C-alpha positions as CSV (number, residue, x, y, z in Angstrom):
1,M,36.0,22.9,-15.6
2,R,40.0,23.5,-14.7
3,V,42.8,21.2,-15.6
4,A,46.0,22.2,-14.0
5,V,49.9,20.5,-14.3
6,Q,52.0,22.1,-11.6
7,D,55.4,21.1,-10.0
8,A,54.4,22.7,-6.5
9,A,52.0,20.3,-3.9
10,F,48.4,21.4,-3.6
11,D,46.2,21.3,-0.5
12,F,43.7,18.8,-0.9
13,G,41.3,19.9,1.7
14,A,40.9,23.4,0.1
15,E,40.6,22.2,-3.2
16,A,37.6,19.7,-2.7
17,A,36.8,22.3,0.1
18,A,36.4,25.2,-3.0
19,F,35.3,22.8,-6.0
20,A,32.2,21.3,-3.6
21,E,31.2,24.9,-2.3
22,G,27.8,26.3,-3.7
23,R,27.1,23.6,-5.8
24,A,23.0,23.7,-5.8
25,V,22.2,22.1,-8.3
26,S,25.3,19.4,-7.7
27,G,23.5,16.1,-6.2
28,A,27.0,14.7,-6.0
29,V,30.7,15.8,-5.3
30,V,33.1,12.7,-6.1
31,T,37.3,13.6,-5.5
32,F,40.6,11.1,-5.4
33,T,43.8,11.3,-4.7
34,G,47.1,9.5,-6.2
35,I,50.0,9.2,-3.9
36,V,52.8,8.1,-4.1
37,R,53.2,4.1,-2.8
38,D,56.6,2.2,-2.1
39,V,55.1,-1.3,-3.0
40,D,58.2,-3.1,-2.2
41,G,60.1,-1.2,-0.3
42,G,62.8,0.2,-2.1
43,L,61.5,3.3,-3.7
44,Q,62.9,6.4,-2.3
45,A,61.4,8.7,-5.1
46,M,58.8,9.3,-8.3
47,E,59.9,11.7,-11.1
48,I,57.8,13.1,-13.3
49,E,58.6,14.6,-16.8
50,H,55.6,16.3,-20.0
51,Y,56.0,18.2,-22.5
52,P,54.2,21.6,-21.1
53,G,51.6,22.7,-23.4
54,M,50.7,18.5,-24.9
55,T,49.5,17.7,-21.6
56,E,47.3,20.3,-20.4
57,S,45.6,19.9,-24.2
58,A,45.4,16.3,-24.0
59,L,44.3,16.3,-20.3
60,T,41.5,19.5,-21.0
61,D,40.1,17.3,-23.8
62,I,39.8,14.1,-21.8
63,A,37.9,16.4,-19.2
64,S,36.3,17.6,-21.3
65,E,34.6,14.3,-23.1
66,A,34.0,13.3,-19.0
67,V,32.0,16.7,-18.9
68,T,30.0,15.6,-22.3
69,R,29.8,12.4,-21.4
70,W,28.3,12.0,-17.9
71,S,26.8,16.0,-18.1
72,L,28.8,16.7,-15.3
73,E,28.2,20.6,-13.4
74,D,32.4,20.7,-13.1
75,A,35.3,18.3,-13.2
76,L,38.8,18.7,-11.5
77,V,42.3,17.2,-13.1
78,I,45.2,18.4,-10.8
79,H,48.6,16.3,-11.9
80,R,51.9,17.3,-10.6
81,H,55.4,17.3,-12.1
82,G,58.5,17.2,-10.7
83,R,60.0,14.7,-8.1
84,L,57.9,13.2,-5.8
85,E,58.8,11.6,-2.7
86,V,56.6,8.6,-1.1
87,G,53.4,9.8,0.7
88,E,53.4,13.1,-1.5
89,M,50.1,14.0,-3.5
90,I,50.8,13.1,-7.4
91,M,47.3,14.0,-9.0
92,M,43.9,14.9,-7.7
93,V,40.4,14.4,-9.9
94,A,37.2,16.1,-8.9
95,T,33.4,15.9,-10.5
96,A,30.3,17.4,-9.7
97,A,27.3,15.5,-11.5
98,R,23.8,15.6,-10.3
99,H,23.6,12.1,-9.4
100,R,26.5,9.9,-7.7
101,K,26.7,7.1,-10.7
102,D,27.5,9.7,-12.7
103,A,30.6,11.4,-10.6
104,F,31.6,8.1,-9.8
105,E,31.4,6.5,-13.5
106,A,33.0,10.0,-14.5
107,A,35.9,10.3,-11.9
108,E,36.5,6.7,-13.0
109,F,37.0,7.5,-16.3
110,L,39.2,10.0,-15.7
111,M,42.1,7.7,-12.9
112,D,41.6,5.3,-15.5
113,Y,42.8,7.8,-18.5
114,L,45.6,9.0,-16.4
115,K,46.7,6.0,-15.3
116,S,47.1,4.6,-19.1
117,R,47.5,7.5,-21.9
118,A,48.6,10.9,-19.8
119,P,51.3,12.3,-21.4
120,F,53.7,11.8,-18.7
121,W,56.0,9.3,-17.9
122,K,57.5,8.6,-14.7
123,R,60.6,7.1,-13.4
124,E,61.3,5.3,-9.8
125,I,64.2,6.5,-8.0
126,T,64.5,3.4,-5.9
127,T,67.9,1.9,-3.3
128,D,68.7,-0.4,-6.4
129,G,69.0,3.3,-9.1
130,A,66.5,4.8,-11.6
131,E,64.2,3.1,-13.4
132,W,61.2,4.4,-16.2
133,V,57.5,3.0,-15.4
134,A,56.7,0.9,-17.9
135,A,52.6,0.5,-19.5
136,R,50.6,-1.8,-17.2
137,D,48.5,-4.0,-19.2
138,E,45.6,-3.6,-16.0
139,D,45.7,-0.1,-16.6
140,E,45.5,-0.5,-20.6
141,D,42.1,-3.5,-19.9
142,A,40.4,-0.4,-17.6
143,L,40.1,1.1,-20.5
144,T,37.6,-1.2,-22.2
145,R,34.7,-0.6,-20.5
146,W,34.4,2.7,-21.6
């Protein structure tokens, strides 16, 4: 299991290939990446802040929970911080399990956690200024299924 919180960009293809390589027991590898998107046409960038140490610990705890709960063979969580431009990758989740259902469910669980509870603070920089992103009810509601 690996958790990385970093400001540097990552190579999704290289990360996915390295994660999937040599998996003789896993029947499924699921990957997901989140990308900075411009919904309303005015987003210039997103700034993501976090508390070093606390963030890594929280992500490691939730990844460990996913590994145990779904009997994963492995899990990967990469999340970036700092200034990210529209179209840049924010994060990546990968899960490996004997069966696809476990790999998909664990990846969704990790994504729901990252969207609602991970200790990151996001600020959108738009043509009209900057504003902190508030928690969304639908992201919080997604956690209730777990």
